[in-house]
C-alpha positions as CSV (number, residue, x, y, z in Angstrom):
1,M,-17.8,-1.4,-16.4
2,K,-16.7,-2.6,-19.9
3,G,-13.8,-0.1,-20.3
4,C,-12.1,0.9,-23.5
5,T,-8.7,-0.6,-23.7
6,G,-7.7,0.8,-27.1
7,S,-7.0,4.4,-25.8
8,L,-6.9,6.4,-22.6
9,N,-8.8,9.5,-21.6
10,P,-6.7,12.4,-23.0
11,A,-8.3,14.8,-20.5
12,I,-6.6,12.8,-17.7
13,T,-3.3,12.0,-19.4
14,A,-2.8,15.6,-20.5
15,Q,-3.1,16.9,-16.9
16,I,-0.6,14.3,-15.7
17,D,1.9,15.2,-18.5
18,G,1.7,18.8,-17.5
19,H,2.4,18.2,-13.9
20,S,6.0,17.4,-13.1
21,G,6.6,14.6,-10.5
22,A,3.1,13.0,-10.8
23,T,2.8,9.4,-11.8
24,L,-0.4,7.9,-13.3
25,A,-1.7,4.4,-12.8
26,G,-4.5,2.6,-14.5
27,S,-6.8,0.4,-12.4
28,I,-7.3,-2.7,-14.5
29,Y,-10.1,-3.8,-12.1
30,A,-12.2,-1.1,-13.8
31,V,-12.4,-3.0,-17.1
32,A,-14.1,-6.2,-17.9
33,E,-12.2,-9.3,-16.8
34,S,-11.7,-10.4,-20.4
35,D,-10.1,-7.0,-21.2
36,R,-7.7,-6.7,-18.3
37,M,-4.6,-8.2,-20.0
38,A,-5.1,-5.9,-23.0
39,A,-5.5,-2.9,-20.6
40,A,-2.3,-3.9,-18.8
41,R,-0.4,-4.2,-22.1
42,H,-1.7,-0.7,-23.1
43,L,-0.6,0.9,-19.8
44,A,2.8,-0.7,-20.1
45,K,3.2,0.5,-23.6
46,E,2.4,4.1,-22.4
47,R,4.9,3.6,-19.5
48,L,2.2,4.0,-16.9
49,W,1.8,2.0,-13.7
50,I,-0.6,-1.0,-13.7
51,H,-2.7,-0.9,-10.6
52,A,-4.3,-4.3,-9.8
53,D,-7.0,-4.5,-7.0
54,V,-6.9,-7.9,-5.5
55,I,-10.2,-8.0,-3.6
56,I,-11.0,-10.8,-1.3
57,D,-14.2,-10.4,0.7
58,D,-15.3,-13.2,3.1
59,L,-13.0,-15.5,1.3
60,T,-14.7,-14.7,-2.0
61,H,-12.3,-13.4,-4.7
62,R,-13.9,-10.7,-6.8
63,G,-11.0,-8.5,-7.9
64,V,-8.1,-9.0,-10.2
65,D,-7.2,-12.7,-10.0
66,L,-3.8,-13.5,-8.6
67,S,-3.1,-15.7,-11.6
68,L,-3.2,-12.6,-13.8
69,V,-0.8,-10.8,-11.4
70,R,1.6,-13.7,-11.9
71,T,1.1,-13.6,-15.7
72,L,1.8,-9.9,-15.8
73,K,5.1,-10.4,-13.9
74,D,6.1,-13.4,-16.1
75,R,5.6,-11.2,-19.2
76,R,7.4,-8.4,-17.5
77,L,4.5,-6.0,-17.8
78,G,4.7,-3.1,-15.4
79,P,5.6,-1.4,-13.2
80,L,2.9,-3.3,-11.3
81,D,1.2,-2.2,-8.1
82,V,-1.0,-4.8,-6.4
83,H,-3.5,-3.3,-4.0
84,L,-4.7,-5.9,-1.5
85,I,-8.2,-5.3,-0.3
86,A,-9.0,-8.1,2.1
87,E,-10.1,-8.7,5.7
88,E,-7.2,-11.2,6.2
89,L,-3.9,-10.6,4.5
90,D,-1.8,-13.6,5.4
91,G,-2.5,-15.9,2.4
92,P,-2.9,-13.3,-0.3
93,L,0.1,-11.3,0.9
94,D,2.4,-14.3,0.7
95,E,1.2,-15.0,-2.9
96,V,1.7,-11.4,-4.0
97,C,5.2,-11.2,-2.4
98,A,6.1,-14.4,-4.1
99,A,5.2,-12.9,-7.4
100,K,7.9,-10.2,-7.0
101,V,5.7,-7.2,-8.0
102,D,7.1,-3.7,-7.9
103,R,4.8,-2.4,-5.2
104,V,2.3,-3.8,-2.7
105,T,-0.3,-1.5,-1.3
106,F,-2.0,-2.9,1.8
107,P,-4.9,-1.7,3.9
108,F,-4.1,-0.4,7.4
109,E,-7.5,-1.5,8.6
110,S,-6.7,-5.2,8.0
111,C,-3.4,-5.3,9.8
112,A,-2.8,-6.3,13.4
113,D,0.9,-5.3,12.8
114,P,1.2,-3.0,9.8
115,T,5.0,-2.6,10.4
116,A,5.5,-6.3,10.1
117,V,3.5,-6.4,6.9
118,A,5.6,-3.6,5.4
119,E,8.8,-5.5,6.4
120,Q,7.6,-8.6,4.7
121,I,6.8,-6.6,1.5
122,H,10.3,-5.0,1.6
123,R,11.9,-8.5,2.0
124,S,10.3,-9.5,-1.3
125,G,12.0,-6.5,-3.1
126,A,8.8,-4.5,-3.5
127,E,7.8,-1.0,-2.3
128,A,5.3,-1.0,0.6
129,W,2.5,1.5,0.4
130,L,-0.2,1.9,3.1
131,A,-3.8,2.4,2.0
132,V,-5.9,4.5,4.3
133,A,-9.7,4.2,4.1
134,P,-12.0,7.2,4.5
135,Q,-13.1,6.2,8.0
136,T,-9.5,5.9,9.3
137,S,-7.8,9.1,10.6
138,L,-4.2,10.0,9.8
139,T,-3.5,10.1,13.5
140,A,-4.3,6.4,13.7
141,V,-1.6,5.5,11.1
142,Q,1.1,8.0,12.3
143,H,3.1,5.3,14.0
144,V,3.4,3.3,10.7
145,L,4.6,6.0,8.4
146,E,8.3,5.6,9.0
147,G,8.1,2.0,7.8
148,V,6.4,2.5,4.5
149,D,7.4,4.1,1.1
150,G,4.1,6.0,0.6
151,V,0.5,6.4,1.5
152,L,-2.5,5.8,-0.8
153,V,-5.3,8.0,0.3
154,M,-8.6,6.3,-0.6
155,L,-11.2,8.9,-1.7
156,I,-14.0,6.3,-1.6
157,K,-14.6,3.0,0.3
158,P,-12.1,0.5,-1.1
159,G,-13.7,-1.8,-3.7
160,S,-16.7,0.4,-4.2
161,S,-17.7,2.7,-7.1
162,D,-18.8,5.7,-5.0
163,T,-18.1,9.3,-5.8
164,A,-14.8,10.7,-4.6
165,D,-14.9,12.8,-1.4
166,P,-12.9,16.0,-2.1
167,A,-12.6,16.7,1.6
168,L,-10.2,13.8,1.9
169,L,-7.6,15.7,-0.2
170,A,-6.7,17.5,3.0
171,R,-5.0,14.2,4.0
172,V,-2.8,14.4,0.9
173,E,-1.8,18.0,1.9
174,Q,-0.8,16.8,5.3
175,L,1.2,13.8,4.0
176,A,2.9,15.4,1.0
177,P,5.7,17.1,3.0
178,V,6.5,13.9,4.8
179,L,6.4,11.1,2.2
180,P,4.9,10.4,-1.2
181,A,1.1,10.4,-1.2
182,G,-1.3,9.0,-3.8
183,V,-5.0,9.1,-4.4
184,D,-7.4,6.3,-5.5
185,G,-11.1,6.1,-5.9
186,G,-13.3,8.1,-8.2
187,V,-10.4,10.1,-9.7
188,D,-11.4,11.6,-13.1
189,Q,-10.8,14.7,-15.2
190,T,-13.0,16.9,-13.0
191,N,-11.1,16.4,-9.7
192,L,-7.7,15.4,-10.9
193,A,-6.4,19.0,-10.8
194,A,-7.4,19.3,-7.2
195,C,-5.6,16.1,-6.4
196,L,-2.4,17.4,-8.0
197,R,-2.7,20.7,-6.2
198,A,-3.0,18.9,-2.9
199,G,0.3,17.2,-3.6
200,A,-0.6,13.8,-5.0
201,R,2.4,12.2,-6.6
202,Y,0.7,8.9,-7.5
203,V,-2.7,9.0,-9.1
204,V,-4.9,5.9,-9.7
205,S,-7.8,6.2,-12.1
206,G,-10.0,3.4,-13.4
207,R,-13.3,3.9,-15.1
208,A,-12.5,7.5,-16.1
209,L,-9.1,6.7,-17.5
210,F,-10.4,3.9,-19.7
211,S,-13.3,6.0,-21.0
212,T,-12.7,8.1,-24.1
213,T,-16.3,9.6,-24.0
214,A,-15.6,11.9,-21.0
215,P,-15.7,15.6,-21.7
216,A,-12.4,17.4,-22.1
217,V,-11.1,19.7,-19.3
218,L,-11.3,23.4,-20.1
219,P,-8.0,25.3,-19.9
220,S,-9.1,27.1,-16.7
221,E,-9.6,23.7,-15.0
222,G,-6.1,22.5,-15.7
223,V,-3.2,22.4,-13.3
């Protein structure tokens, strides 16, 4: 998707502005590779989080390049959340921790010992957030929650461009009283209000946020 980096979707930013306690992040993976630095600069200027999906599938890198992550930190653009999407975390996790980013979001499904991963992230000075894929139950991750700073509820399969599953917002409702919960995957102006009502405090949006052609939200659809 060749996103627009010159402005952000007002139908999304207005809903976030009207909801106290909610933080918006822009997924720079959603824009063309050549536009990612410009998108990151724009997010930083608007004081929004920069969300960088580092996707490594069968040792093939197809997400935001780690060199860009290092450049963003060198130029003090942020706050920066690196979302690792990989079958094996050892190598990429070491590199991201060395970059001293603000937050590392890691997938429960790729961890033999999620608590140890969270501890490594904390030692680097970053927040540790746990990403939970649609096929993973909250019961399965219960034992990890005490060691992380928040949970990112994936509304689609990580790394895909599917349509968000609204039924997964029930997870946000369950988590919200316990620790900060976020949503990622297919979040746009049509489902954002439902995400906020469920208790999401961190919202990641990509294609929809960088699109200025999306229809505005009617007043009755707002938060």
